[in-house]
N, C-alpha and C positions, 0 to 999 in steps of 0.2 A: 919708206916703202912698207906697206902693210901685207901681212899674210892673207892668203885667200881663206875661204871657209874650210873648216875641217869637216869630217863626218865620222859617224859611228854606224855600227850595224846592230839592229835589234832583231832578235828571233823570238817570236811568240811561241810559248810552250805551256804545257799543263804543269810541269814540275821543274822549275829552273834549277833547283838544288841538285836534282838527279841528273839533269842534262849537262850541268857545268863540267863535271869531270871528263865527259866525252869531248866537248869542244876545247877544253884546256889541253888535253893530250893531242887531239887532232891538229890543232893550230900552233902548238907550243906557246900557249898563253898561260898567264897566271890568274887564278881566281883571286880577285882583290877583296871581295866581300859581298854581303847581301843585305838588303833592306826590304822588308815586307815582300813585295811581288817581284823583286829584281835581284839578279846576280850579275856583277860586273867582272869582266875578264879583260886583261890588258896584255899586249905582247911582251915576251921575255926579251928585254934589252935591244929592241929594234923599233923602228918607226912603222906603225901599222894602225889601222882603225881599231877603236875600242869595240868590244862585243858586249852587248847587254842582252841577257836572257830575261824575258818578261813573261810573268805568269798571266795567262788569259783563261777564262772559264770554259771556253769551248775547245774541243779537240780539233785537230787538223782534219779537214774534210776533202779538199781538192788540191790540185797541183799548185805549188808556189808560183807566184808571179815573178818573184825575184829569188835568186839562189846564189850561193857562194861557189866559186871555182877554187879548188885547192890545186895550185900549179906545182908540178914536180917533173923530174926527168924520167922517173920509172913509175908509170901509171899503175901497172900491175902490182908492184911491191907495195905501193902506198895504199891501193884499194884493199889489199890483203891485210895490211896493218890496221886500217880503219875497221875492217870487219872484226878483227880481234878486239877492238874497243867497243863494238856493239852496233856498227853501221851495217846496212844491208845493201846489196847491189840490186838495182832495178833493171839494169841491162846486163846481158851476158856478152862478153867480148867488148872490144874497144870500138867505139864509133869514130868516124873520121869525116871531116868536111873542111875544105878551104885551108888545109895545112894544120888544122887543129885535130887533136885526138882526145877522147874522153870516155869515162865510164860514169854513168848516172848512179848515184847512191842515195840512201836515206839515213838520217841520224836516228838514234834510238826512239824518238817520238814521231818519226815519219817525215821530217822536213828534208826536201831534196837538196842535194848539192852535187857537184861534179868533181871528179879527180881528172885533171887534164894536163897536157903538156904546155899550155900557155900559147899555143899557136906559133906560127913562123913569121 
């Protein structure tokens, strides 16, 4: 039996080296290293996708078509923790739909992500 395909997540950014500490702390990932336009982060002792921060010449302009959901039991506490790391809230209060609850946030370069309960 063979394993199915794996996947990683790539976030385009202007300065991967400056953004790496945020995502490392936000997701409990380790910064493995950098080469030219890339910084690689891997999860600390658990199975999860790799995260690659990729330098691109252009700044972010519009809403992301894809985003990360950080799933936690206490949305407010996690959103507050991430604000302390440099994230900003885009929504005030917690949104709710179909059993899911979330807060929309931006990382220090403006990439959107959600802090959510993971749904029911």
